[in-house]
C-alpha positions as CSV (number, residue, x, y, z in Angstrom):
1,X,7.5,33.4,1.3
2,X,6.9,30.7,3.9
3,X,9.6,28.3,5.2
4,X,9.8,25.0,3.4
5,X,9.6,23.0,6.6
6,X,6.5,24.9,7.7
7,X,4.6,24.1,4.5
8,X,2.6,20.8,5.0
9,X,2.3,20.3,1.3
10,X,6.1,20.6,0.8
11,X,6.7,18.2,3.8
12,X,4.5,15.6,2.0
13,X,6.6,16.1,-1.1
14,X,9.7,15.5,1.0
15,X,8.3,12.2,2.2
16,X,7.6,11.1,-1.4
17,X,11.2,12.0,-2.3
18,X,12.6,10.2,0.8
19,X,10.7,7.0,-0.1
20,X,11.8,7.2,-3.7
21,X,15.4,7.9,-2.7
22,X,15.4,4.9,-0.4
23,X,13.9,2.5,-2.9
24,X,17.0,0.5,-4.1
25,X,14.8,-1.6,-6.3
26,X,14.4,1.1,-8.9
27,X,16.3,0.5,-12.1
28,X,17.7,4.0,-11.9
29,X,17.1,6.7,-9.4
30,X,18.1,10.3,-9.3
31,X,18.0,13.1,-6.7
32,X,18.5,16.7,-7.2
33,X,19.5,19.4,-4.7
34,X,20.8,22.9,-4.8
35,X,24.4,21.6,-5.5
36,X,23.4,19.3,-8.4
37,X,22.1,15.9,-9.1
38,X,23.1,12.4,-8.0
39,X,22.2,9.2,-9.7
40,X,22.1,5.6,-8.4
41,X,21.7,2.3,-10.2
42,X,19.5,-0.5,-9.0
43,X,20.6,-2.0,-5.6
44,X,23.2,0.6,-5.0
45,X,23.2,1.6,-1.3
46,X,22.2,5.0,-0.2
47,X,22.6,6.8,3.1
48,X,20.7,9.6,4.9
49,X,21.9,11.1,8.1
50,X,19.7,13.1,10.5
51,X,20.6,14.3,14.0
52,X,16.9,14.6,15.1
53,X,15.7,12.3,17.8
54,X,13.7,12.8,20.9
55,X,16.1,12.5,23.9
56,X,13.1,12.7,26.3
57,X,12.1,9.1,25.5
58,X,12.7,6.8,28.5
59,X,15.3,4.3,27.3
60,X,14.8,1.9,30.2
61,X,17.3,-0.1,32.2
62,X,20.8,-0.4,30.8
63,X,20.8,-4.3,31.1
64,X,17.9,-4.7,28.7
65,X,19.4,-5.4,25.2
66,X,16.4,-3.9,23.3
67,X,13.9,-1.1,23.3
68,X,10.2,-1.7,22.5
69,X,9.4,-0.5,19.0
70,X,6.8,2.0,20.3
71,X,9.4,3.8,22.3
72,X,12.0,3.6,19.4
73,X,9.4,5.1,17.1
74,X,8.8,8.0,19.5
75,X,12.5,8.5,19.7
76,X,13.0,8.8,15.9
77,X,9.7,10.5,15.1
78,X,11.3,14.0,14.9
79,X,13.4,12.8,11.9
80,X,10.2,12.0,9.9
81,X,7.7,14.6,8.7
82,X,4.7,15.0,11.0
83,X,2.5,14.8,7.9
84,X,3.8,11.3,7.0
85,X,0.9,8.8,6.8
86,X,1.0,5.3,8.2
87,X,1.6,4.0,4.7
88,X,4.5,6.5,4.3
89,X,6.1,5.5,7.5
90,X,5.8,1.8,6.7
91,X,7.4,2.5,3.3
92,X,10.3,4.2,4.9
93,X,10.7,1.5,7.6
94,X,10.6,-1.1,4.8
95,X,13.5,0.5,2.9
96,X,15.7,1.9,5.7
97,X,18.1,0.6,8.3
98,X,18.2,2.9,11.3
99,X,21.3,3.5,13.5
100,X,20.6,5.8,16.4
101,X,23.3,6.9,18.9
102,X,22.1,8.4,22.2
103,X,24.1,9.3,25.3
104,X,23.6,5.8,26.7
105,X,23.0,3.4,23.8
106,X,23.7,2.6,20.1
107,X,20.5,1.3,18.5
108,X,20.3,-0.8,15.3
109,X,17.0,-1.5,13.5
110,X,17.2,-3.4,10.3
111,X,14.8,-2.6,7.4
112,X,11.4,-4.1,7.4
113,X,7.8,-3.5,8.2
114,X,7.4,-4.9,11.7
115,X,7.2,-3.7,15.3
116,X,9.9,-5.9,16.7
117,X,11.9,-4.6,19.7
118,X,15.0,-2.7,18.5
119,X,18.4,-4.1,19.4
120,X,20.8,-1.9,21.3
121,X,24.1,-2.0,23.1
122,X,25.1,0.2,26.0
123,X,27.9,2.6,25.4
124,X,29.6,4.6,28.1
125,X,30.8,7.3,25.8
126,X,29.6,7.2,22.2
127,X,32.7,8.5,20.7
128,X,33.6,6.9,17.4
129,X,36.8,8.6,16.5
130,X,40.2,7.3,17.6
131,X,42.7,9.8,19.1
132,X,44.4,9.9,15.6
133,X,41.0,10.5,14.0
134,X,40.3,13.4,16.4
135,X,43.6,14.9,15.6
136,X,42.9,14.7,11.8
137,X,39.4,16.0,12.2
138,X,40.7,18.9,14.3
139,X,43.1,19.8,11.5
140,X,40.3,19.6,8.9
141,X,38.1,21.9,11.0
142,X,41.0,24.3,11.3
143,X,41.1,24.3,7.4
144,X,44.5,22.5,7.4
145,X,43.6,19.9,4.8
146,X,46.7,17.8,4.3
147,X,46.8,14.1,3.9
148,X,48.5,12.0,6.6
149,X,51.7,10.2,5.5
150,X,50.0,6.8,5.3
151,X,47.0,8.0,3.4
152,X,47.4,5.8,0.3
153,X,48.0,2.7,2.4
154,X,44.9,3.4,4.4
155,X,42.8,4.0,1.2
156,X,44.0,0.5,0.0
157,X,43.0,-1.1,3.3
158,X,39.6,0.6,3.1
159,X,39.0,-0.4,-0.5
160,X,39.9,-4.1,0.3
161,X,37.4,-4.0,3.2
162,X,34.7,-2.5,1.1
163,X,35.3,-5.0,-1.7
164,X,34.5,-7.8,0.9
165,X,31.0,-6.4,1.3
166,X,29.9,-7.0,-2.3
């Protein structure tokens, strides 16, 4: 039995699923994976994370606040199936916001079909956890899954913040 990722036909199916998953305009969308199904209603946000990017791409000078789209596309290309057609790629770009963190920059590309330069900010050390967050994450990785004393208070703060987004 061949590997799923080595089968070009299955990769194309993956692109179709990706486009469907990212289409927030669908009245109701559903995805199924080995752990079960997930369902989204129209306009409900979805997120996909991938660690694949080409670190060999020349990111240019640190003072330049953007990267040409062509270079950005080369950078993120490993995250998209090699068999994706131009139409597939445009459909994904139309539906998805890209956030890419490299060793020198944080890139942000809003959704849309265009070849605009991609905004970025220079980061000396792209570390997004606070010292307290690192401590909690270390405990989680060590299978010590206890809540911090201020957990409920922090959940309330987070819920208030998220409610501002809608």
